[in-house]
C-alpha positions, 0 to 999 in steps of 0.5 A: 500500500502506498504510504500517505504523506502529510506535510504539516505547518504550512504558513506561507504561499510559497509553501503551498506552491512547493506542495502543489508542485509535488502533491503530497496526500495531505498538508496541515494547517496549525491552529494550536499554540505554535510558531506555525499557528495560523489565523482562520483568515490566513488558513482560508487564503492558503486553502484557496490556493491549495491543489483540490487533490491535496486534502487539508488537516486542521491541527487543534490542541484542547480547543473548544468545540465552538472553535473547531466548528467555526473553522470547519464551517468556513471550508478551510478543512477536510479533516480535523487533527486533535493534538491535545488531551481531547476525551473520546467523547470530544472527538466523537462530537467533532466528527459528528458535528463537522462531518470531517474525519478526525485524526487523534494525536497520541504523544508516546512516552511509554507503555501507558501511551500505547494502552490509551491509544488502543482504547480510543475508538472515536477517531478515524485515524491515529497519529503517533508523535513524540512526547514533550512536556513543553509542546504538543507537537512540532518539536522535530524529536522522534520517540523510542520506536522500539516501544511500538510493534507492527500491531500498535493499532487496529486503526490506520495511524500516521507516524510523526516525530522527527521524521526526515530524509535520513530516517524516513525509509527506516521509519516506513519499513519498520512500522508500515504506517498508513501515513507519515507526518513531516514538519520540521524534517523539511524545513531550513531555518524555521521555514519550509524548504521546497527542495526538501519537500520534494526530495523526501516525497520522492524518496517515499514514493520511490521506496513504496514502489 
């Protein structure tokens, strides 16, 4: 199965132009506290320039339901990603009231993290990221992959956290995730780098073949 690719944390028109040229499956707009955070107006402007074949994911961390519904109603998002400590009932309401599939992120710290994600049935997809006490994601750090096994979840999952050109093949070969989520691994000096985006996507596509 072809690995799905998500490039997360787009903030500028040139980022949109870069992904339109090489077509990952998903891109992420961050509405959570982050240096990559966008206003809904900024995200809508970028979404209008995005190739319609690329799905947009809105990344939230512990938002109010009203915030998610308001942004989703503007046609900015195809998918909602919950990257905080949202309970299963919240994910179910988001999915039901927005009509969008939901990705639930888990920050993997130890065995207890794996037990929590296996019990979370209300999301369409899971996302496994590195734990950092000071941030909910986008830190560029990988977690201990040895905690996982191929049967980590019955749900399709994205692997995130410190993925870059040097380790992307190993990550896919080891876990066969539904998708990979890449952010800082395709940046230079804190901004998305078109050549890095193109290079990692081409490498993933070649590996899948």
